[in-house]
VEXKE-161535 format. One record per residue (C-alpha): residue number from 1; residue in three letters; x, y, z. Coordinates in steps of 0.001 Angstrom, whole numbers. Layout:
BEGIN
(node NUM, ALA, (X, Y, Z))
...
END
This chain:
BEGIN
(node 1, MET, (144, 113, -40))
(node 2, SER, (2718, 2533, 668))
(node 3, ALA, (4577, 1491, -2554))
(node 4, ALA, (1332, 2686, -4264))
(node 5, PHE, (1157, 5965, -2435))
(node 6, TRP, (4701, 6716, -3149))
(node 7, THR, (4562, 5803, -6685))
(node 8, CYS, (1353, 8069, -6987))
(node 9, GLY, (3319, 11006, -5240))
(node 10, PRO, (4368, 12781, -8437))
(node 11, PHE, (695, 12610, -9776))
(node 12, VAL, (-513, 14353, -6760))
(node 13, LEU, (2212, 17148, -7229))
(node 14, TYR, (1177, 17535, -10737))
(node 15, LEU, (-2632, 18012, -9468))
(node 16, VAL, (-1477, 20842, -7134))
(node 17, ILE, (492, 22560, -9777))
(node 18, GLU, (-2631, 22217, -12088))
(node 19, SER, (-4828, 23842, -9571))
(node 20, LEU, (-2553, 26875, -9896))
(node 21, ALA, (-3252, 26899, -13547))
(node 22, PRO, (-6749, 27919, -14308))
(node 23, SER, (-5667, 29755, -17438))
(node 24, LEU, (-4272, 26857, -19484))
(node 25, SER, (-6632, 25386, -21969))
(node 26, GLN, (-8370, 22062, -21172))
(node 27, ARG, (-6420, 20462, -24157))
(node 28, THR, (-3224, 21113, -22464))
(node 29, LYS, (-4199, 20110, -19150))
(node 30, TRP, (-5614, 16646, -20605))
(node 31, THR, (-2400, 16467, -22482))
(node 32, ALA, (-357, 16799, -19534))
(node 33, ARG, (-2504, 14382, -17327))
(node 34, ALA, (-2014, 11589, -20178))
(node 35, ILE, (1914, 12143, -20274))
(node 36, VAL, (2035, 12024, -16390))
(node 37, ALA, (-266, 8878, -16117))
(node 38, ALA, (1512, 6936, -19109))
(node 39, THR, (5025, 7644, -17756))
(node 40, LEU, (3952, 6711, -13918))
(node 41, ALA, (1829, 3357, -15170))
(node 42, PRO, (4846, 961, -15464))
(node 43, ALA, (6090, 2148, -11943))
(node 44, PHE, (2714, 2026, -10377))
(node 45, PHE, (2338, -1726, -12156))
(node 46, GLU, (5718, -2783, -10731))
(node 47, ASN, (5438, -1474, -7272))
(node 48, THR, (1966, -3073, -6831))
(node 49, ALA, (746, -5743, -8969))
(node 50, ASN, (4178, -7372, -9721))
(node 51, ALA, (5300, -6920, -5982))
(node 52, ALA, (2022, -8527, -4764))
(node 53, ALA, (2369, -11411, -7370))
(node 54, GLN, (6163, -11879, -6278))
(node 55, ILE, (5202, -12137, -2416))
(node 56, THR, (2172, -14471, -3170))
(node 57, SER, (3567, -16639, -5841))
(node 58, GLY, (7436, -15876, -6224))
(node 59, CYS, (6868, -14779, -9745))
(node 60, GLY, (6111, -11542, -11315))
(node 61, LEU, (3176, -10974, -13670))
(node 62, VAL, (5129, -9159, -16300))
(node 63, LEU, (8574, -8646, -16536))
(node 64, LEU, (9447, -5035, -17023))
(node 65, PRO, (13358, -4031, -17435))
(node 66, LYS, (14084, -1713, -14592))
(node 67, TRP, (15881, 744, -16637))
(node 68, LEU, (12500, 1415, -18483))
(node 69, ILE, (10527, 1880, -15226))
(node 70, ASN, (13222, 4245, -13884))
(node 71, ASP, (13602, 6446, -16834))
(node 72, LEU, (9845, 6595, -17241))
(node 73, PHE, (9566, 7829, -13676))
(node 74, VAL, (12304, 10354, -14471))
(node 75, ALA, (10378, 11267, -17359))
(node 76, THR, (7427, 12001, -15119))
(node 77, GLN, (9348, 14572, -13236))
(node 78, LEU, (10480, 16241, -16290))
(node 79, ALA, (6923, 16414, -17551))
(node 80, ILE, (5747, 17951, -14443))
(node 81, MET, (8682, 20425, -14350))
(node 82, ALA, (7663, 21169, -18112))
(node 83, PHE, (4023, 21931, -17352))
(node 84, PHE, (5061, 24150, -14489))
(node 85, ILE, (7434, 26187, -16483))
(node 86, LEU, (4719, 26355, -19441))
(node 87, TYR, (2260, 27639, -16732))
(node 88, TYR, (4745, 30362, -15213))
(node 89, LEU, (5451, 31688, -18751))
(node 90, ARG, (1655, 32054, -19614))
(node 91, SER, (884, 33710, -16194))
(node 92, ALA, (921, 37070, -15201))
(node 93, GLY, (58, 39273, -11918))
(node 94, LEU, (-1219, 37388, -9191))
(node 95, GLN, (-801, 34179, -10945))
(node 96, ARG, (2857, 34544, -11070))
(node 97, GLN, (3002, 35886, -7659))
(node 98, ARG, (1507, 32773, -6547))
(node 99, LEU, (4198, 30701, -8247))
(node 100, ARG, (6870, 32666, -6703))
(node 101, TRP, (5382, 32019, -3303))
(node 102, VAL, (5544, 28392, -3968))
(node 103, PHE, (9103, 28726, -4804))
(node 104, GLY, (9897, 30636, -1851))
(node 105, ARG, (10529, 33921, -3558))
(node 106, SER, (9009, 37171, -2790))
END
């Protein structure tokens, strides 16, 4: 259970950033959601379904290369940062001030 929550942590971070981005189009938001979900899916599967299968039967359901899981998990972080930068560049006034507050700048 804790592995599932840990794996979903970046998606929660994405949702926080998305809540700060009301000015972006729905298409942009859905594209970003799809990218984040697609890059998190292999790690989520490995850390939940495969781990449970290995505990109960000694074998995983699907053999996923560790490098692929790790690279896609890093890609998730990069996608979240790209979305945050895109929002920052498209924001102005109070929205930009909120973003500065998130980063601790005045």
